[in-house]
Z-matrix of the N, CA and C atoms (Angstrom, degrees):
N
C 1 1.420
C 2 1.458 1 112.72
N 3 1.403 2 119.62 1 122.86
C 4 1.473 3 118.90 2 179.27
C 5 1.468 4 113.50 3 -57.56
N 6 1.322 5 114.97 4 154.23
C 7 1.443 6 120.02 5 -173.35
C 8 1.583 7 111.03 6 -62.71
N 9 1.273 8 117.20 7 -33.86
C 10 1.507 9 120.19 8 -179.99
C 11 1.572 10 107.29 9 -63.82
N 12 1.270 11 116.96 10 -46.09
C 13 1.458 12 117.56 11 -178.27
C 14 1.493 13 112.11 12 -67.47
N 15 1.378 14 115.66 13 -39.72
C 16 1.447 15 121.60 14 -178.26
C 17 1.570 16 109.75 15 -59.15
N 18 1.427 17 114.11 16 -43.98
C 19 1.432 18 118.09 17 178.25
C 20 1.519 19 111.60 18 -68.61
N 21 1.298 20 117.15 19 -32.11
C 22 1.504 21 117.92 20 -174.76
C 23 1.535 22 108.40 21 -70.25
N 24 1.348 23 116.51 22 -29.38
C 25 1.446 24 114.70 23 179.98
C 26 1.488 25 113.03 24 -106.96
N 27 1.299 26 118.97 25 14.49
C 28 1.432 27 126.37 26 176.94
C 29 1.534 28 110.20 27 -72.73
N 30 1.379 29 113.87 28 161.15
C 31 1.525 30 119.57 29 174.25
C 32 1.516 31 109.00 30 -54.84
N 33 1.365 32 117.45 31 155.58
C 34 1.450 33 120.64 32 177.32
C 35 1.551 34 116.23 33 -51.36
N 36 1.318 35 114.74 34 -41.70
C 37 1.474 36 118.16 35 178.97
C 38 1.564 37 114.75 36 -58.86
N 39 1.341 38 114.45 37 -39.55
C 40 1.495 39 119.97 38 178.92
C 41 1.461 40 108.37 39 -74.71
N 42 1.268 41 121.33 40 -32.59
C 43 1.522 42 121.83 41 179.21
C 44 1.462 43 109.20 42 -70.45
N 45 1.318 44 116.78 43 -39.31
C 46 1.487 45 120.91 44 178.47
C 47 1.512 46 111.13 45 -61.07
N 48 1.272 47 114.59 46 -44.60
C 49 1.509 48 119.93 47 178.34
C 50 1.529 49 111.60 48 -60.51
N 51 1.320 50 114.39 49 -41.90
C 52 1.497 51 122.30 50 176.96
C 53 1.481 52 112.21 51 -62.44
N 54 1.324 53 116.48 52 -45.45
C 55 1.499 54 122.77 53 177.80
C 56 1.511 55 109.16 54 -61.60
N 57 1.308 56 119.21 55 -49.09
C 58 1.449 57 125.32 56 178.59
C 59 1.546 58 110.76 57 -58.89
N 60 1.309 59 116.83 58 -48.18
C 61 1.431 60 123.09 59 177.42
C 62 1.538 61 109.32 60 -54.85
N 63 1.358 62 119.07 61 -47.71
C 64 1.458 63 123.25 62 -175.06
C 65 1.496 64 109.65 63 -65.67
N 66 1.384 65 113.11 64 -42.10
C 67 1.514 66 115.91 65 -178.68
C 68 1.505 67 111.92 66 -68.77
N 69 1.306 68 121.15 67 -36.20
C 70 1.365 69 125.61 68 177.77
C 71 1.565 70 112.38 69 -68.95
N 72 1.268 71 113.64 70 -41.86
C 73 1.437 72 120.17 71 173.87
C 74 1.489 73 111.55 72 -55.16
N 75 1.272 74 118.27 73 -52.60
C 76 1.427 75 126.51 74 178.79
C 77 1.538 76 110.99 75 -52.86
N 78 1.375 77 113.11 76 -46.86
C 79 1.468 78 118.56 77 -178.62
C 80 1.469 79 111.01 78 -63.58
N 81 1.318 80 120.10 79 -38.86
C 82 1.486 81 125.79 80 -179.96
C 83 1.578 82 108.00 81 -67.14
N 84 1.296 83 114.55 82 -48.35
C 85 1.508 84 120.17 83 -177.30
C 86 1.516 85 109.19 84 -67.14
N 87 1.318 86 118.79 85 -28.92
C 88 1.422 87 122.07 86 -176.34
C 89 1.497 88 109.84 87 -86.41
N 90 1.287 89 118.68 88 0.55
C 91 1.527 90 122.77 89 176.62
C 92 1.484 91 117.00 90 82.55
N 93 1.317 92 114.70 91 15.17
C 94 1.516 93 117.28 92 177.75
C 95 1.531 94 112.33 93 -76.67
N 96 1.354 95 115.48 94 -19.95
C 97 1.482 96 118.62 95 172.51
C 98 1.573 97 105.37 96 -126.95
N 99 1.261 98 113.48 97 132.14
C 100 1.490 99 119.93 98 -171.14
C 101 1.488 100 109.10 99 -93.60
N 102 1.304 101 118.11 100 158.00
C 103 1.501 102 124.64 101 172.62
C 104 1.497 103 110.93 102 -52.36
N 105 1.390 104 116.49 103 130.27
C 106 1.424 105 122.45 104 -177.54
C 107 1.478 106 114.52 105 84.56
N 108 1.309 107 120.28 106 -8.31
C 109 1.424 108 123.29 107 -179.92
C 110 1.554 109 113.26 108 -75.47
N 111 1.309 110 117.60 109 133.22
C 112 1.469 111 120.77 110 179.92
C 113 1.470 112 111.67 111 -71.63
N 114 1.263 113 113.10 112 141.47
C 115 1.551 114 119.72 113 175.57
C 116 1.493 115 105.30 114 -105.32
N 117 1.332 116 116.11 115 103.93
C 118 1.490 117 121.81 116 -176.49
C 119 1.518 118 107.33 117 -84.57
N 120 1.369 119 117.94 118 126.55
C 121 1.466 120 120.94 119 -176.65
C 122 1.481 121 111.82 120 -60.13
N 123 1.226 122 119.98 121 -45.59
C 124 1.443 123 125.22 122 -175.92
C 125 1.605 124 111.15 123 -58.54
N 126 1.333 125 113.34 124 -44.14
C 127 1.532 126 122.42 125 176.24
C 128 1.471 127 108.12 126 -64.51
N 129 1.342 128 121.13 127 -40.23
C 130 1.420 129 123.07 128 -179.32
C 131 1.525 130 112.79 129 -69.57
N 132 1.375 131 117.52 130 -37.03
C 133 1.422 132 120.50 131 179.03
C 134 1.538 133 108.90 132 -64.14
N 135 1.321 134 116.18 133 -36.25
C 136 1.456 135 119.86 134 -176.27
C 137 1.538 136 109.29 135 -74.36
N 138 1.348 137 117.40 136 -40.49
C 139 1.390 138 120.85 137 -178.69
C 140 1.493 139 114.92 138 -64.76
N 141 1.374 140 113.84 139 -48.38
C 142 1.375 141 120.72 140 -174.86
C 143 1.614 142 113.82 141 -98.69
N 144 1.307 143 113.91 142 8.87
C 145 1.486 144 120.97 143 176.72
C 146 1.527 145 109.42 144 47.98
N 147 1.328 146 113.50 145 52.97
C 148 1.471 147 120.99 146 -176.56
C 149 1.505 148 108.20 147 -126.71
N 150 1.314 149 115.88 148 158.23
C 151 1.428 150 119.71 149 175.05
C 152 1.558 151 112.85 150 -77.65
N 153 1.307 152 117.38 151 160.10
C 154 1.482 153 116.80 152 179.34
C 155 1.489 154 111.20 153 -60.12
N 156 1.271 155 119.90 154 -38.43
C 157 1.471 156 121.33 155 178.77
C 158 1.516 157 109.47 156 -60.10
N 159 1.312 158 120.26 157 -42.35
C 160 1.450 159 123.95 158 -177.94
C 161 1.597 160 106.21 159 -66.43
N 162 1.310 161 118.48 160 -45.84
C 163 1.438 162 123.73 161 -178.62
C 164 1.571 163 107.19 162 -57.51
N 165 1.289 164 117.37 163 -49.79
C 166 1.454 165 121.54 164 -178.46
C 167 1.515 166 112.30 165 -61.09
N 168 1.289 167 115.34 166 -39.32
C 169 1.476 168 117.38 167 178.44
C 170 1.546 169 110.27 168 -65.21
N 171 1.351 170 116.79 169 -40.14
C 172 1.476 171 123.68 170 176.44
C 173 1.481 172 110.89 171 -59.71
N 174 1.337 173 115.97 172 -45.16
C 175 1.483 174 121.10 173 -178.06
C 176 1.427 175 112.32 174 -66.09
N 177 1.373 176 117.67 175 -37.89
C 178 1.436 177 121.66 176 175.11
C 179 1.468 178 112.52 177 -60.45
N 180 1.273 179 120.41 178 -42.45
C 181 1.456 180 124.88 179 -179.01
C 182 1.519 181 110.45 180 -66.13
N 183 1.340 182 116.02 181 -42.55
C 184 1.467 183 120.11 182 -176.79
C 185 1.548 184 108.08 183 -71.17
N 186 1.301 185 116.27 184 -28.79
C 187 1.473 186 118.68 185 173.00
C 188 1.498 187 110.70 186 -64.70
N 189 1.322 188 115.09 187 -38.67
C 190 1.488 189 119.57 188 177.06
C 191 1.486 190 111.41 189 -62.91
N 192 1.321 191 118.45 190 -31.40
C 193 1.453 192 124.83 191 -177.56
C 194 1.578 193 111.25 192 -81.17
N 195 1.331 194 116.07 193 -9.87
C 196 1.470 195 119.00 194 179.95
C 197 1.586 196 111.79 195 87.42
N 198 1.315 197 120.39 196 3.32
C 199 1.448 198 121.55 197 -178.08
C 200 1.547 199 112.02 198 -81.72
N 201 1.273 200 117.08 199 -29.99
C 202 1.493 201 120.53 200 178.10
C 203 1.504 202 107.19 201 -131.08
N 204 1.309 203 112.36 202 167.85
C 205 1.483 204 117.42 203 175.21
C 206 1.530 205 108.54 204 -134.37
N 207 1.296 206 115.17 205 145.62
C 208 1.518 207 120.93 206 -179.36
C 209 1.511 208 107.21 207 -104.16
N 210 1.373 209 113.16 208 119.96
C 211 1.467 210 119.44 209 -175.23
C 212 1.613 211 109.71 210 -109.94
N 213 1.230 212 120.06 211 134.28
C 214 1.450 213 118.13 212 -174.97
C 215 1.528 214 109.64 213 -69.10
N 216 1.310 215 107.29 214 135.86
C 217 1.509 216 117.14 215 -177.71
C 218 1.471 217 116.38 216 69.64
N 219 1.373 218 117.35 217 0.33
C 220 1.452 219 121.34 218 178.16
C 221 1.517 220 112.54 219 -125.17
N 222 1.318 221 118.50 220 -13.05
C 223 1.416 222 120.36 221 175.80
C 224 1.503 223 109.92 222 83.42
N 225 1.336 224 114.22 223 -154.38
C 226 1.544 225 121.00 224 -175.41
C 227 1.482 226 111.79 225 -94.74
N 228 1.328 227 116.81 226 147.94
C 229 1.406 228 123.17 227 173.76
C 230 1.592 229 109.46 228 -148.61
N 231 1.268 230 117.44 229 152.44
C 232 1.413 231 122.80 230 175.24
C 233 1.498 232 111.66 231 -58.72
N 234 1.273 233 117.20 232 126.58
C 235 1.482 234 119.52 233 -174.51
C 236 1.533 235 111.41 234 -76.01
N 237 1.386 236 111.78 235 135.11
C 238 1.499 237 116.50 236 171.02
C 239 1.507 238 111.16 237 -83.78
N 240 1.258 239 117.00 238 137.09
C 241 1.472 240 124.15 239 177.23
C 242 1.499 241 109.14 240 -111.73
N 243 1.273 242 118.95 241 111.01
C 244 1.563 243 120.42 242 -179.90
C 245 1.481 244 110.16 243 -69.48
N 246 1.334 245 113.89 244 161.18
C 247 1.438 246 118.40 245 178.30
C 248 1.502 247 113.18 246 -58.24
N 249 1.309 248 113.78 247 -42.91
C 250 1.492 249 120.01 248 177.29
C 251 1.525 250 111.34 249 -56.05
N 252 1.339 251 118.10 250 -46.91
C 253 1.414 252 121.74 251 178.94
C 254 1.526 253 109.52 252 -67.00
N 255 1.261 254 119.47 253 -35.01
C 256 1.489 255 122.29 254 177.95
C 257 1.482 256 108.83 255 -60.05
N 258 1.294 257 118.07 256 -45.26
C 259 1.487 258 121.93 257 179.07
C 260 1.587 259 108.98 258 -59.63
N 261 1.319 260 117.72 259 -49.72
C 262 1.412 261 121.89 260 179.19
C 263 1.535 262 111.45 261 -58.47
N 264 1.257 263 118.08 262 -44.21
C 265 1.509 264 121.56 263 179.29
C 266 1.545 265 108.75 264 -60.79
N 267 1.302 266 116.51 265 -40.25
C 268 1.419 267 120.30 266 -174.72
C 269 1.606 268 107.65 267 -74.30
N 270 1.247 269 118.11 268 -31.81
C 271 1.503 270 121.04 269 175.19
C 272 1.605 271 108.98 270 -59.40
N 273 1.365 272 112.94 271 -41.32
C 274 1.500 273 115.92 272 178.69
C 275 1.527 274 110.11 273 -69.43
N 276 1.333 275 116.42 274 -37.06
C 277 1.478 276 118.03 275 178.61
C 278 1.480 277 111.26 276 -67.24
N 279 1.324 278 120.74 277 -30.41
C 280 1.389 279 121.66 278 176.37
C 281 1.528 280 113.63 279 -57.65
N 282 1.281 281 114.55 280 -44.18
C 283 1.471 282 121.12 281 177.62
C 284 1.502 283 114.01 282 -61.67
N 285 1.397 284 110.66 283 -50.93
C 286 1.447 285 117.68 284 -179.67
C 287 1.514 286 114.48 285 -64.42
N 288 1.286 287 117.21 286 -48.75
C 289 1.418 288 120.28 287 179.38
C 290 1.490 289 115.08 288 -64.89
N 291 1.334 290 118.17 289 -28.87
C 292 1.446 291 122.02 290 171.69
C 293 1.503 292 110.61 291 -63.08
N 294 1.308 293 116.71 292 -43.29
C 295 1.451 294 123.19 293 179.00
C 296 1.544 295 110.01 294 -62.02
N 297 1.362 296 113.23 295 -42.20
C 298 1.494 297 117.90 296 -176.10
C 299 1.545 298 109.03 297 -69.55
N 300 1.268 299 117.30 298 -38.21
C 301 1.484 300 120.35 299 -178.19
C 302 1.511 301 108.30 300 -64.83
N 303 1.347 302 119.38 301 -41.69
C 304 1.427 303 122.79 302 -176.20
C 305 1.535 304 107.18 303 -66.04
N 306 1.275 305 116.88 304 -42.63
C 307 1.501 306 120.46 305 179.10
C 308 1.567 307 111.50 306 -66.09
N 309 1.262 308 115.08 307 -35.57
C 310 1.496 309 119.46 308 176.82
C 311 1.516 310 108.38 309 -63.26
N 312 1.342 311 116.91 310 -39.92
C 313 1.486 312 118.01 311 -179.85
C 314 1.507 313 110.31 312 -64.95
N 315 1.285 314 119.02 313 -29.79
C 316 1.474 315 122.08 314 -179.95
C 317 1.494 316 114.00 315 -75.79
N 318 1.370 317 114.52 316 -25.79
C 319 1.506 318 118.94 317 -168.14
C 320 1.526 319 111.09 318 -115.79
N 321 1.357 320 120.79 319 -3.54
C 322 1.475 321 118.39 320 -173.29
C 323 1.474 322 112.70 321 -66.75
N 324 1.340 323 115.84 322 140.86
C 325 1.422 324 120.34 323 174.95
C 326 1.489 325 110.16 324 -97.78
N 327 1.391 326 120.16 325 169.30
C 328 1.476 327 123.50 326 -176.85
C 329 1.533 328 107.16 327 -63.00
N 330 1.330 329 120.09 328 -37.37
C 331 1.514 330 120.27 329 -176.73
C 332 1.568 331 106.65 330 -69.25
N 333 1.319 332 115.82 331 -39.63
C 334 1.456 333 116.31 332 -178.50
C 335 1.532 334 112.17 333 -70.71
N 336 1.355 335 115.73 334 -34.35
C 337 1.460 336 120.82 335 175.13
C 338 1.595 337 110.02 336 -61.68
N 339 1.248 338 115.63 337 -38.96
C 340 1.449 339 120.57 338 175.21
C 341 1.479 340 112.86 339 -62.54
N 342 1.348 341 114.19 340 -45.77
C 343 1.460 342 120.45 341 178.01
C 344 1.532 343 110.60 342 -59.80
N 345 1.278 344 122.06 343 -41.83
C 346 1.408 345 126.00 344 -179.52
C 347 1.567 346 108.23 345 -67.06
N 348 1.352 347 117.26 346 -41.29
C 349 1.460 348 117.09 347 175.79
C 350 1.536 349 113.75 348 -62.64
N 351 1.350 350 116.73 349 -35.09
C 352 1.434 351 120.22 350 -179.58
C 353 1.526 352 109.69 351 -67.79
N 354 1.343 353 116.84 352 -42.08
C 355 1.495 354 117.96 353 178.18
C 356 1.479 355 108.44 354 -64.59
N 357 1.295 356 121.35 355 -39.28
C 358 1.475 357 121.81 356 179.61
C 359 1.524 358 109.82 357 -63.53
N 360 1.359 359 118.50 358 -36.98
C 361 1.491 360 121.67 359 178.83
C 362 1.515 361 107.55 360 -66.29
N 363 1.298 362 120.56 361 -40.29
C 364 1.503 363 124.90 362 -175.44
C 365 1.562 364 103.40 363 -70.86
N 366 1.205 365 120.38 364 -40.48
C 367 1.505 366 122.86 365 -177.75
C 368 1.518 367 109.19 366 -60.62
N 369 1.296 368 115.12 367 -45.27
C 370 1.511 369 117.43 368 178.97
C 371 1.513 370 110.48 369 -68.20
N 372 1.291 371 120.22 370 -36.78
C 373 1.466 372 120.11 371 177.06
C 374 1.501 373 110.72 372 -65.97
N 375 1.335 374 115.45 373 -35.31
C 376 1.543 375 117.00 374 179.70
C 377 1.476 376 108.74 375 -67.57
N 378 1.311 377 120.53 376 -40.15
C 379 1.483 378 121.12 377 -176.27
C 380 1.513 379 108.16 378 -70.87
N 381 1.347 380 117.17 379 -41.39
C 382 1.458 381 120.88 380 178.06
C 383 1.588 382 112.52 381 -59.01
N 384 1.340 383 112.49 382 -32.81
C 385 1.475 384 118.07 383 179.85
C 386 1.498 385 114.50 384 -90.97
N 387 1.319 386 115.58 385 -1.50
C 388 1.477 387 119.45 386 -178.23
C 389 1.502 388 116.26 387 72.31
N 390 1.347 389 111.35 388 17.33
C 391 1.524 390 118.08 389 -178.14
C 392 1.514 391 109.03 390 -90.96
N 393 1.347 392 110.43 391 80.26
C 394 1.496 393 115.99 392 -169.78
C 395 1.557 394 111.92 393 -77.64
N 396 1.336 395 119.22 394 -26.90
C 397 1.447 396 121.01 395 175.56
C 398 1.535 397 109.07 396 -65.92
N 399 1.330 398 114.82 397 -42.48
C 400 1.474 399 119.21 398 177.63
C 401 1.487 400 110.11 399 -64.60
N 402 1.330 401 118.03 400 -37.13
C 403 1.482 402 120.45 401 -179.73
C 404 1.569 403 107.83 402 -65.43
N 405 1.286 404 113.83 403 -37.22
C 406 1.523 405 115.69 404 -178.66
C 407 1.520 406 109.35 405 -65.69
N 408 1.346 407 116.07 406 -41.19
C 409 1.505 408 119.23 407 179.05
C 410 1.459 409 108.78 408 -64.96
N 411 1.261 410 121.38 409 -38.92
C 412 1.476 411 126.85 410 -177.89
C 413 1.632 412 108.68 411 -65.87
N 414 1.280 413 111.20 412 -41.06
C 415 1.482 414 119.16 413 175.29
C 416 1.444 415 110.32 414 -53.94
N 417 1.268 416 119.98 415 -49.61
C 418 1.441 417 125.92 416 -179.30
C 419 1.540 418 108.35 417 -64.58
N 420 1.336 419 117.19 418 -44.67
C 421 1.441 420 117.78 419 176.29
C 422 1.554 421 112.83 420 -54.66
N 423 1.311 422 111.15 421 -47.51
C 424 1.559 423 117.47 422 -176.25
C 425 1.509 424 108.38 423 -58.11
N 426 1.352 425 118.73 424 -51.79
C 427 1.486 426 118.28 425 -176.55
C 428 1.530 427 112.22 426 -66.01
N 429 1.313 428 117.36 427 -34.49
C 430 1.465 429 121.86 428 173.59
C 431 1.512 430 112.00 429 -60.07
N 432 1.355 431 116.78 430 -44.40
C 433 1.384 432 119.21 431 -176.42
C 434 1.589 433 110.24 432 -70.27
N 435 1.295 434 117.14 433 -38.52
C 436 1.469 435 121.90 434 175.10
C 437 1.565 436 110.51 435 -56.04
N 438 1.328 437 114.67 436 -44.84
C 439 1.440 438 118.31 437 179.51
C 440 1.492 439 112.07 438 -66.40
N 441 1.344 440 115.94 439 -39.59
C 442 1.469 441 122.36 440 178.65
C 443 1.590 442 107.51 441 -62.29
N 444 1.309 443 118.35 442 -45.08
C 445 1.480 444 120.47 443 -179.48
C 446 1.497 445 109.41 444 -62.80
N 447 1.333 446 116.59 445 -41.13
C 448 1.509 447 120.33 446 -177.66
C 449 1.471 448 111.77 447 -65.44
N 450 1.328 449 119.27 448 -38.05
C 451 1.457 450 122.50 449 176.27
C 452 1.475 451 110.51 450 66.00
N 453 1.358 452 120.02 451 31.43
C 454 1.448 453 120.65 452 178.61
C 455 1.557 454 106.31 453 -97.94
N 456 1.234 455 120.33 454 96.27
C 457 1.480 456 126.12 455 -174.98
C 458 1.501 457 113.14 456 -58.63
N 459 1.317 458 116.32 457 -45.64
C 460 1.494 459 119.22 458 -178.45
C 461 1.537 460 112.64 459 -64.21
N 462 1.277 461 113.04 460 -47.68
C 463 1.532 462 116.95 461 -179.70
C 464 1.508 463 107.56 462 -67.24
N 465 1.315 464 119.74 463 -40.58
C 466 1.438 465 122.32 464 -179.75
C 467 1.478 466 115.40 465 -54.07
N 468 1.424 467 112.73 466 -47.02
C 469 1.445 468 122.18 467 -178.70
C 470 1.519 469 110.74 468 -63.57
N 471 1.329 470 117.90 469 -40.30
C 472 1.422 471 124.18 470 -174.88
C 473 1.542 472 105.41 471 -69.81
N 474 1.317 473 119.73 472 -45.84
C 475 1.470 474 124.77 473 -174.92
C 476 1.589 475 106.44 474 -64.36
N 477 1.294 476 117.69 475 -45.01
C 478 1.505 477 118.21 476 176.89
C 479 1.465 478 112.53 477 -55.77
N 480 1.330 479 116.61 478 -47.17
C 481 1.479 480 120.67 479 179.10
C 482 1.556 481 110.28 480 -57.19
N 483 1.361 482 116.45 481 -49.96
C 484 1.424 483 120.41 482 -179.73
C 485 1.495 484 110.90 483 -62.94
N 486 1.275 485 118.86 484 -43.73
C 487 1.414 486 123.69 485 -177.88
C 488 1.606 487 111.25 486 -58.96
N 489 1.321 488 112.95 487 -39.27
C 490 1.456 489 115.99 488 179.00
C 491 1.521 490 114.49 489 -65.97
N 492 1.297 491 118.23 490 -27.45
C 493 1.439 492 122.42 491 178.04
C 494 1.566 493 109.24 492 -78.62
N 495 1.327 494 119.57 493 -13.85
C 496 1.374 495 122.21 494 -174.40
C 497 1.535 496 113.69 495 -109.02
N 498 1.310 497 116.21 496 5.11
C 499 1.456 498 119.13 497 -166.52
C 500 1.546 499 112.87 498 -59.25
N 501 1.375 500 116.05 499 -38.41
C 502 1.411 501 118.52 500 -177.82
C 503 1.555 502 113.52 501 -76.28
N 504 1.326 503 116.03 502 -31.89
C 505 1.465 504 122.35 503 172.21
C 506 1.545 505 109.41 504 -64.49
N 507 1.329 506 116.72 505 -39.53
C 508 1.446 507 121.49 506 -179.91
C 509 1.555 508 110.49 507 -66.70
N 510 1.324 509 115.38 508 -33.11
C 511 1.517 510 118.81 509 179.02
C 512 1.494 511 106.16 510 -70.02
N 513 1.310 512 120.09 511 -43.39
C 514 1.479 513 124.10 512 179.66
C 515 1.506 514 108.65 513 -60.80
N 516 1.313 515 119.63 514 -40.58
C 517 1.453 516 120.72 515 -178.41
C 518 1.540 517 109.30 516 -68.73
N 519 1.313 518 117.24 517 -36.79
C 520 1.525 519 120.17 518 -179.98
C 521 1.531 520 110.81 519 -63.30
N 522 1.318 521 119.61 520 -20.12
C 523 1.462 522 120.78 521 179.26
C 524 1.522 523 113.02 522 -94.47
N 525 1.322 524 116.66 523 -2.77
C 526 1.492 525 119.79 524 176.95
C 527 1.501 526 109.39 525 -63.10
N 528 1.318 527 121.47 526 131.93
C 529 1.416 528 123.35 527 179.26
C 530 1.640 529 109.97 528 -57.41
N 531 1.235 530 116.13 529 129.97
C 532 1.434 531 119.61 530 175.99
C 533 1.505 532 119.03 531 80.21
N 534 1.399 533 115.02 532 -3.36
C 535 1.456 534 117.94 533 -177.86
C 536 1.532 535 114.55 534 -64.45
N 537 1.364 536 119.60 535 -39.97
C 538 1.471 537 117.77 536 178.46
C 539 1.538 538 111.59 537 -63.03
N 540 1.309 539 117.23 538 -41.91
C 541 1.450 540 122.45 539 176.58
C 542 1.536 541 113.60 540 -60.20
N 543 1.354 542 115.06 541 -32.00
C 544 1.518 543 119.73 542 176.98
C 545 1.548 544 108.89 543 -75.20
N 546 1.290 545 118.01 544 -45.02
C 547 1.502 546 119.76 545 -173.60
C 548 1.531 547 115.66 546 -78.90
N 549 1.384 548 115.04 547 -22.09
C 550 1.422 549 118.15 548 -179.90
C 551 1.503 550 114.99 549 -55.41
N 552 1.345 551 120.67 550 -55.86
C 553 1.492 552 119.70 551 179.80
C 554 1.518 553 112.25 552 -65.19
N 555 1.323 554 117.94 553 -22.32
C 556 1.454 555 120.32 554 172.94
C 557 1.547 556 113.69 555 -65.09
N 558 1.335 557 108.59 556 -44.81
C 559 1.519 558 115.01 557 176.41
C 560 1.560 559 111.52 558 -65.45
N 561 1.317 560 111.67 559 -40.26
C 562 1.521 561 112.05 560 -178.99
C 563 1.516 562 112.21 561 -63.83
N 564 1.423 563 116.62 562 -34.41
C 565 1.397 564 115.99 563 175.21
C 566 1.568 565 115.41 564 -66.73
N 567 1.317 566 112.64 565 -36.14
C 568 1.537 567 117.69 566 173.32
C 569 1.526 568 109.79 567 -56.21
N 570 1.373 569 115.28 568 -50.32
C 571 1.412 570 121.42 569 -172.86
C 572 1.539 571 107.51 570 -64.83
N 573 1.309 572 119.77 571 -43.88
C 574 1.460 573 123.28 572 -177.98
C 575 1.549 574 108.53 573 -61.30
N 576 1.291 575 120.62 574 -43.56
C 577 1.409 576 128.06 575 -175.68
C 578 1.586 577 109.90 576 -63.89
N 579 1.318 578 113.66 577 -46.04
C 580 1.478 579 117.90 578 178.31
C 581 1.533 580 111.16 579 -70.20
N 582 1.313 581 120.05 580 -38.10
C 583 1.433 582 121.24 581 178.50
C 584 1.543 583 109.89 582 -65.64
N 585 1.356 584 117.23 583 -31.13
C 586 1.447 585 122.37 584 -179.59
C 587 1.524 586 113.88 585 -80.47
N 588 1.390 587 111.94 586 -4.54
C 589 1.493 588 119.47 587 -176.49
C 590 1.589 589 110.27 588 61.57
N 591 1.221 590 115.70 589 33.44
C 592 1.455 591 120.35 590 177.75
C 593 1.456 592 111.87 591 -102.94
N 594 1.397 593 115.43 592 92.03
C 595 1.477 594 120.33 593 -170.84
C 596 1.570 595 112.98 594 -62.17
N 597 1.329 596 118.36 595 -44.75
C 598 1.527 597 118.45 596 -177.38
C 599 1.555 598 109.02 597 -63.97
N 600 1.272 599 117.43 598 -40.01
C 601 1.484 600 121.88 599 178.35
C 602 1.514 601 111.53 600 -64.39
N 603 1.314 602 119.30 601 -40.06
C 604 1.412 603 126.45 602 -179.06
C 605 1.526 604 107.15 603 -63.90
N 606 1.337 605 115.91 604 -47.23
C 607 1.473 606 118.44 605 -174.03
C 608 1.545 607 107.85 606 -68.75
N 609 1.347 608 116.97 607 -40.61
C 610 1.522 609 123.69 608 177.41
C 611 1.558 610 109.26 609 -60.03
N 612 1.298 611 118.25 610 -44.87
C 613 1.462 612 121.74 611 -177.39
C 614 1.535 613 110.69 612 -68.02
N 615 1.374 614 116.28 613 -38.52
C 616 1.446 615 119.26 614 178.92
C 617 1.535 616 112.50 615 -68.08
N 618 1.296 617 112.12 616 -42.68
C 619 1.491 618 117.98 617 178.55
C 620 1.504 619 108.28 618 -64.61
N 621 1.277 620 122.06 619 -38.41
C 622 1.386 621 124.00 620 -178.15
C 623 1.527 622 110.36 621 -67.84
N 624 1.338 623 114.54 622 -34.26
C 625 1.499 624 117.25 623 -177.37
C 626 1.578 625 106.47 624 -73.86
N 627 1.320 626 118.91 625 -42.18
C 628 1.494 627 120.45 626 179.92
C 629 1.513 628 111.81 627 -67.13
N 630 1.358 629 113.83 628 -33.52
C 631 1.528 630 117.13 629 176.02
C 632 1.566 631 109.85 630 -62.64
N 633 1.351 632 114.24 631 -36.60
C 634 1.452 633 117.46 632 177.73
C 635 1.548 634 111.62 633 -66.22
N 636 1.358 635 113.12 634 -36.28
C 637 1.485 636 118.01 635 177.44
C 638 1.562 637 108.25 636 -63.72
N 639 1.265 638 118.36 637 -39.37
C 640 1.461 639 124.12 638 -179.69
C 641 1.558 640 107.84 639 -61.72
N 642 1.279 641 116.97 640 -50.99
C 643 1.435 642 122.87 641 175.37
C 644 1.500 643 113.33 642 -54.38
N 645 1.269 644 119.36 643 -43.39
C 646 1.468 645 123.97 644 -176.68
C 647 1.552 646 105.85 645 -70.82
N 648 1.381 647 118.88 646 -38.49
C 649 1.447 648 117.64 647 177.09
C 650 1.542 649 111.52 648 -60.68
N 651 1.317 650 113.63 649 -36.87
C 652 1.557 651 113.77 650 -178.51
C 653 1.536 652 113.18 651 -71.23
N 654 1.336 653 113.96 652 -8.28
C 655 1.539 654 114.83 653 178.19
C 656 1.532 655 107.81 654 -85.29
N 657 1.353 656 116.40 655 -15.29
C 658 1.470 657 116.92 656 177.93
C 659 1.520 658 112.91 657 -70.19
N 660 1.310 659 114.89 658 144.40
C 661 1.466 660 115.69 659 -178.02
C 662 1.526 661 111.30 660 -72.91
N 663 1.356 662 118.54 661 131.35
C 664 1.459 663 122.12 662 173.65
C 665 1.543 664 112.35 663 -59.53
N 666 1.331 665 114.30 664 -20.12
C 667 1.473 666 118.48 665 178.72
C 668 1.482 667 114.66 666 -73.56
N 669 1.374 668 114.80 667 -17.10
C 670 1.546 669 117.61 668 178.94
C 671 1.558 670 105.37 669 -64.59
N 672 1.385 671 113.04 670 157.56
C 673 1.480 672 116.40 671 179.30
C 674 1.512 673 110.52 672 -61.72
N 675 1.299 674 112.61 673 142.96
C 676 1.499 675 120.68 674 178.78
C 677 1.451 676 108.16 675 -74.31
N 678 1.348 677 119.69 676 129.47
C 679 1.430 678 127.97 677 -178.55
C 680 1.540 679 111.68 678 -113.90
């Protein structure tokens, strides 16, 4: 049974922990809690209107995802991800996302291919208009759609966990001058290969794109705050 269905039919206590976990995850990824910031249980119970047991269960799950860390005698805090670790995580993503792109090319329907083409068109329009925040949003939509088409639950879960740990590095990358103009043709090659049902080309295009992300990460200064 998929995790979403399992949680939907779970006892109220487990559903409450899942809801609290999801809300806290969104707050962390949205920048409401900064790297290294303590997550005080009492404050979380008040914010999310949850019991301490529920909050602790949510914190344990997020620790398992690598978003927070539990320190003895200090409690939970948002985990810092160093630049070196961000590169390593992205190297793992390169392998997984290449696999997912290849599988998407094997499974894509005509309607899904049209959806990919439309996102590609909107991405080019966003770059031409200098709307880089919109481009970043479309980037996420594209990768999410590719994972949906691939339907590889295990890879999808791992990628989502890894992506959550990199959200702030990804934001920093999106602000690099010229980065959208560099990544746009890479995304267009991925889209074209999947629409052509060419699995080897789709995997190669995706791996090439993620390799470019790794190189961009390495241009960031190690002296910048760890996120």
